C-alpha positions as CSV (number, residue, x, y, z in Angstrom):
1,M,-51.3,20.1,-26.6
2,P,-50.1,23.3,-24.8
3,D,-49.1,26.2,-26.7
4,M,-45.7,27.8,-26.7
5,N,-46.7,30.5,-24.1
6,Q,-47.9,27.8,-21.5
7,M,-44.7,25.8,-22.1
8,L,-42.6,28.8,-21.5
9,N,-44.6,29.7,-18.3
10,M,-44.2,26.3,-17.0
11,G,-40.5,26.3,-17.8
12,W,-40.2,29.7,-16.0
13,R,-42.1,28.4,-12.9
14,L,-39.8,25.4,-12.7
15,L,-36.8,27.4,-12.9
16,V,-37.9,29.9,-10.2
17,F,-38.6,27.0,-8.1
18,F,-35.1,25.1,-8.6
19,I,-32.9,28.3,-8.3
20,P,-33.4,28.6,-4.6
21,V,-33.1,24.8,-4.1
22,L,-29.8,24.7,-6.1
23,A,-28.6,27.7,-4.2
24,L,-29.3,26.1,-0.8
25,L,-27.7,22.9,-2.1
26,A,-24.6,24.5,-3.1
27,F,-24.4,26.5,0.3
28,I,-24.8,23.3,2.3
29,L,-22.3,21.3,0.3
30,A,-19.7,24.1,0.3
31,N,-20.0,24.3,4.1
32,A,-20.2,20.6,4.7
33,V,-16.9,20.1,2.7
34,Y,-14.9,23.1,4.0
35,L,-16.1,23.3,7.6
36,Q,-14.2,20.1,8.4
37,Y,-11.1,21.8,6.9
38,V,-11.8,24.7,9.4
39,E,-12.4,22.3,12.2
40,R,-9.1,20.6,11.7
41,K,-7.1,23.8,11.4
42,L,-8.8,24.9,14.7
43,W,-8.0,21.7,16.4
44,A,-4.4,21.9,15.2
45,H,-3.8,25.4,16.5
46,M,-5.5,24.5,19.9
47,Q,-2.9,21.6,20.1
48,G,0.2,23.6,18.8
49,R,0.1,22.0,15.3
50,L,-0.3,23.2,11.9
51,G,-3.0,20.9,10.5
52,P,-3.4,20.1,6.8
53,M,-0.7,21.9,4.9
54,R,0.4,19.9,1.8
55,T,-2.6,20.1,-0.6
56,G,-2.7,23.7,-1.7
57,W,-1.8,26.8,0.2
58,H,-2.0,25.9,3.8
59,G,-4.0,22.8,2.8
60,L,-6.8,24.7,1.3
61,F,-7.6,21.9,-1.4
62,Q,-7.5,19.2,1.4
63,P,-11.3,19.0,1.4
64,I,-11.3,18.6,-2.3
65,A,-8.8,15.7,-2.1
66,D,-10.7,14.1,0.6
67,S,-14.0,14.2,-1.5
68,V,-12.3,12.6,-4.5
69,K,-11.0,9.9,-2.2
70,F,-14.4,9.2,-0.9
71,L,-15.7,9.0,-4.6
72,M,-12.9,6.7,-5.7
73,K,-12.5,4.4,-2.9
74,E,-14.2,0.9,-3.4
75,D,-17.8,0.8,-1.8
76,I,-17.8,-2.6,0.1
77,I,-21.0,-4.2,1.3
78,P,-20.4,-7.1,3.9
79,A,-21.5,-10.4,2.6
80,K,-24.1,-11.1,5.6
81,A,-25.3,-7.4,5.6
82,D,-28.8,-6.5,4.8
83,K,-27.9,-4.9,1.4
84,W,-31.0,-2.9,0.7
85,V,-31.2,-1.3,4.3
86,F,-27.3,-1.0,4.4
87,S,-27.4,1.0,1.2
88,I,-30.2,3.4,1.9
89,A,-29.4,4.2,5.7
90,P,-26.7,6.9,4.8
91,L,-29.0,8.3,2.1
92,I,-31.9,8.7,4.6
93,L,-29.6,10.5,7.0
94,L,-28.4,12.9,4.2
95,V,-31.7,13.6,2.7
96,M,-33.2,14.3,6.2
97,A,-30.4,16.7,7.0
98,F,-30.8,18.5,3.8
99,G,-34.7,18.6,4.1
100,S,-34.4,20.2,7.5
101,M,-32.7,23.3,5.8
102,V,-35.3,24.0,3.3
103,V,-37.6,26.0,5.8
104,I,-34.7,28.1,7.3
105,P,-34.9,31.7,6.2
106,F,-31.5,33.3,5.4
107,G,-32.7,36.8,5.7
108,P,-35.6,39.2,4.9
109,E,-36.9,39.6,1.3
110,T,-34.2,41.5,-0.8
111,D,-33.7,42.8,-4.3
112,F,-30.0,42.0,-4.2
113,F,-28.8,45.7,-3.9
114,G,-31.0,46.8,-6.7
115,L,-30.3,44.0,-9.2
116,L,-33.9,42.8,-9.3
117,N,-37.1,44.6,-10.2
118,H,-38.8,43.2,-7.2
119,K,-37.8,41.5,-3.8
120,V,-37.5,37.8,-3.4
121,P,-37.6,35.7,-0.4
122,L,-34.3,34.1,0.8
123,F,-35.8,30.7,1.7
124,V,-37.1,27.6,-0.2
125,S,-40.3,27.3,1.8
126,N,-41.7,29.6,4.5
127,L,-43.9,27.2,6.6
128,N,-46.0,28.3,9.5
129,I,-44.8,25.2,11.4
130,G,-41.2,25.7,10.4
131,V,-39.9,24.8,13.9
132,L,-41.9,21.6,14.1
133,F,-40.8,20.7,10.5
134,V,-37.3,20.9,11.4
135,L,-37.5,19.0,14.4
136,A,-39.4,16.2,12.7
137,F,-36.9,15.8,10.0
138,S,-34.2,15.7,12.4
139,S,-35.8,13.0,14.3
140,I,-36.3,10.9,11.2
141,G,-32.6,11.3,10.2
142,T,-31.6,9.3,13.3
143,Y,-33.4,6.3,11.8
144,G,-30.6,6.3,9.2
145,V,-28.0,5.7,12.0
146,I,-30.1,3.1,13.6
147,M,-30.8,1.3,10.2
148,G,-27.0,1.4,9.3
149,G,-26.0,-0.1,12.6
150,W,-28.6,-2.9,12.4
151,A,-28.0,-3.7,8.6
152,S,-24.3,-4.1,9.0
153,N,-24.5,-7.4,10.8
154,N,-21.6,-6.2,13.0
155,K,-21.7,-6.2,16.8
156,Y,-20.0,-2.8,17.1
157,S,-22.2,-1.2,14.6
158,L,-25.4,-2.6,16.3
159,M,-24.3,-1.3,19.6
160,G,-23.7,2.1,18.0
161,G,-27.3,2.0,16.5
162,F,-28.7,1.1,19.9
163,R,-26.9,4.0,21.6
164,S,-28.0,6.4,19.0
165,A,-31.7,5.4,19.5
166,A,-31.4,5.8,23.3
167,Q,-29.6,9.1,22.9
168,M,-32.2,10.4,20.4
169,I,-35.1,9.6,22.9
170,S,-33.2,11.1,25.7
171,Y,-32.2,14.4,24.4
172,E,-35.1,15.2,22.1
173,V,-37.4,15.7,25.0
174,P,-35.4,18.6,26.7
175,M,-34.6,20.0,23.3
176,A,-38.3,20.1,22.4
177,F,-39.1,21.8,25.8
178,A,-36.3,24.4,25.0
179,V,-37.8,25.1,21.6
180,L,-41.3,25.2,23.1
181,T,-40.0,28.2,25.4
182,V,-38.8,30.1,22.4
183,V,-42.2,29.4,20.6
184,L,-44.1,30.6,23.6
185,M,-42.0,33.9,23.8
186,A,-42.5,34.6,20.1
187,G,-46.0,33.3,19.7
188,S,-45.4,31.5,16.4
189,L,-43.8,28.4,15.0
190,N,-42.8,30.4,11.9
191,L,-39.0,30.9,11.9
192,S,-39.3,34.4,10.2
193,D,-41.9,35.4,12.9
194,I,-39.5,34.3,15.6
195,V,-36.8,36.5,14.2
196,N,-39.1,39.5,13.9
197,A,-40.3,38.9,17.4
198,Q,-36.8,39.7,18.5
199,A,-36.6,43.1,16.8
200,N,-36.6,45.0,20.1
201,R,-34.9,42.4,22.3
202,W,-33.1,39.1,21.5
203,F,-34.5,36.1,23.4
204,I,-31.0,35.3,24.8
205,I,-31.3,38.4,27.0
206,A,-34.7,37.5,28.3
207,F,-33.7,36.6,31.8
208,P,-33.9,34.0,33.1
209,V,-35.6,31.9,30.6
210,G,-33.5,32.9,27.5
211,P,-29.9,31.9,28.6
212,V,-31.2,28.8,30.2
213,A,-33.2,27.6,27.3
214,L,-30.2,28.3,25.0
215,F,-28.0,26.1,27.2
216,V,-30.5,23.3,27.3
217,Y,-31.0,23.5,23.5
218,F,-27.3,23.6,22.6
219,I,-26.3,20.8,24.9
220,A,-29.2,18.7,23.5
221,G,-28.1,19.8,19.9
222,V,-24.5,18.5,20.5
223,A,-25.9,15.1,21.7
224,E,-28.3,14.9,18.8
225,T,-25.5,15.4,16.4
226,N,-23.3,12.7,18.0
227,R,-20.6,15.1,18.8
228,V,-18.0,15.1,21.5
229,P,-18.5,14.8,24.4
230,F,-21.7,12.9,23.5
231,D,-20.4,10.8,20.5
232,M,-21.2,7.5,22.1
233,P,-22.8,6.1,19.0
234,E,-19.2,6.2,17.3
235,A,-17.0,6.0,20.3
236,E,-13.8,5.0,18.5
237,S,-12.0,3.7,21.6
238,E,-15.0,1.3,22.3
239,L,-16.8,0.6,19.2
240,V,-14.2,1.0,16.4
241,A,-16.4,3.5,14.5
242,G,-19.8,2.5,15.7
243,Y,-22.5,2.5,13.1
244,C,-19.9,3.6,10.5
245,T,-17.6,0.6,11.1
246,E,-18.6,-1.4,8.0
247,Y,-19.1,1.6,5.8
248,S,-16.5,2.8,3.2
249,G,-16.3,5.0,0.1
250,I,-19.2,7.3,-0.9
251,R,-21.6,5.8,1.8
252,F,-19.2,6.7,4.6
253,G,-18.9,10.2,2.9
254,M,-22.6,10.5,3.1
255,F,-22.6,9.9,6.8
256,F,-19.6,12.3,7.3
257,M,-21.4,15.0,5.4
258,A,-24.7,14.5,7.1
259,E,-22.9,15.1,10.5
260,Y,-21.8,18.6,9.5
261,M,-25.2,19.3,7.9
262,N,-26.9,18.6,11.1
263,M,-24.4,20.8,12.9
264,L,-25.4,23.5,10.5
265,V,-29.2,23.0,11.3
266,V,-28.5,23.1,15.1
267,S,-26.5,26.2,14.7
268,F,-29.0,27.9,12.4
269,L,-31.8,27.2,14.8
270,A,-29.8,28.6,17.8
271,S,-29.0,31.7,15.9
272,I,-32.5,32.3,14.8
273,M,-34.3,31.5,18.0
274,F,-32.0,33.1,20.4
275,L,-29.7,35.5,18.9
276,G,-32.1,37.4,16.5
277,G,-31.3,35.7,13.4
278,W,-30.4,38.1,10.7
279,L,-31.0,41.2,12.9
280,P,-27.7,43.2,13.4
281,V,-25.7,43.3,16.5
282,Q,-25.9,46.6,18.4
283,I,-23.3,48.0,20.7
284,L,-25.9,48.9,23.2
285,P,-29.7,48.5,23.1
286,Q,-31.9,50.9,21.2
287,T,-33.0,52.6,24.6
288,L,-29.4,53.6,25.2
289,G,-28.8,54.6,21.5
290,H,-29.6,58.3,21.8
291,L,-26.1,58.9,22.6
292,A,-24.6,60.3,19.4
293,H,-21.5,57.9,19.1
294,I,-23.5,54.8,20.0
295,A,-26.3,55.8,17.4
296,W,-23.7,56.2,14.8
297,F,-21.9,53.0,15.4
298,N,-25.3,51.1,15.5
299,R,-26.3,52.7,12.1
300,M,-23.0,51.5,10.7
301,L,-23.6,48.0,12.0
302,A,-27.3,48.0,10.6
303,A,-25.8,48.8,7.1
304,I,-24.2,45.4,6.9
305,P,-26.3,42.9,4.9
306,P,-28.8,41.0,7.2
307,T,-27.7,37.5,5.8
308,F,-24.0,38.4,6.9
309,W,-25.2,38.5,10.5
310,L,-27.0,35.2,10.4
311,I,-24.0,33.5,8.8
312,L,-21.7,35.0,11.4
313,K,-23.7,33.8,14.3
314,L,-24.0,30.4,12.6
315,Y,-20.2,30.2,12.5
316,F,-20.0,31.3,16.0
317,F,-22.0,28.2,17.2
318,F,-19.9,25.9,14.9
319,F,-16.8,27.3,16.6
320,I,-18.3,26.2,20.0
321,F,-18.9,22.7,18.4
322,T,-15.2,22.6,17.5
323,W,-14.1,24.0,20.8
324,L,-15.8,21.4,22.6
325,K,-14.6,18.4,20.6
326,G,-10.9,19.8,21.0
327,S,-11.3,20.3,24.7
328,L,-13.5,17.7,26.5
329,P,-13.3,13.9,26.9
330,R,-16.1,11.5,26.1
331,Y,-18.7,10.8,28.9
332,R,-19.5,7.3,30.1
333,Y,-22.8,6.0,28.8
334,D,-24.5,6.2,32.3
335,Q,-23.3,9.8,32.5
336,L,-24.8,10.6,29.2
337,M,-28.2,9.3,30.3
338,S,-28.1,11.0,33.6
339,I,-27.3,14.5,32.1
340,S,-30.6,14.2,30.0
341,W,-33.0,12.7,32.3
342,K,-31.7,14.2,35.7
343,I,-30.4,17.6,34.7
344,L,-31.6,18.9,31.3
345,L,-35.1,17.5,31.5
346,P,-36.2,19.1,34.8
347,L,-34.2,22.3,33.8
348,S,-35.9,22.6,30.5
349,L,-39.4,22.0,31.9
350,G,-38.9,24.4,34.7
351,T,-37.8,27.1,32.0
352,L,-40.9,26.4,30.1
353,M,-43.1,26.9,33.1
354,V,-41.4,30.0,34.1
355,A,-41.7,31.3,30.7
356,A,-45.5,30.6,30.7
357,G,-45.8,32.5,33.9
358,M,-43.8,35.5,32.7
359,K,-45.8,35.5,29.5
360,Q,-49.1,35.6,31.6
361,M,-47.8,38.4,33.7
362,G,-46.9,40.3,30.5
363,W,-43.1,40.3,31.2
364,L,-42.2,38.7,27.9
């Protein structure tokens, strides 16, 4: 039998392990719930409307009302559906989306402004293969969409699942090459190392490979998350709701939340790999910072907490997601495939080769 001290030590270790997990879960759920409210408001103002207004001040409680609706609505499973696969499909997508976030660092080690006696890391797990881990989990999550479309025993859902499979295969290849370009520039698969490698120069300004790699990565990320203009697996005008057609209640809510969580993952990686992660924005590079007024302004920006910068960059990419959905029409399916194989793939492969040459020459 373990003595009291051993039990206390075990309990403390479990508490230390679960605190970051619970904090990450709270952050993800809060963002997944309220980002859809922000998105609806942005769409409304783009279209000259007000958006949600009735539930709370300016509709501030609308996400809570929607969440309660998802929980209370009847969960219907079609009679001829594969009930086991139908039930676990949304759970797989949700778990994989959350799993992708556990290796993402939210900032450097901190003592929370002196509140703690020692510094603690702002991540759940710091893997040396963090980039590979995120890409792998994101790929597995797509199986949830395919399983949901097949198990529904509905032709529209099945077509949505097939489209998702083809889209995943097509756009993961250029996305992988874009990510490999960043890994080559940083010399590491660790996300924290990638941020630290940008201390003197963000990869977005590493011409010409940085901007091109970001362009390829973000377009592929929009397609991977099934967002407009690449929302062919859902395509309401063609497939009713695609793989979600037969889902209702909490299971539909899981698909809904997983979409926003995947958007967070794509935005986090774009911020970390190209915009310096938690590194502060500077009005001009350090080489020109000898000017008194510029140096003072840069010091003021550097005083802002690092995590704030990462979250700000995250929401910048989320705004682009929303802007695209409120502005662009849906592509045809043949156009969707052509963009990946005829444009993004050669572009990403060429960018990787140029980056390798510049690295060999010592220009990166």
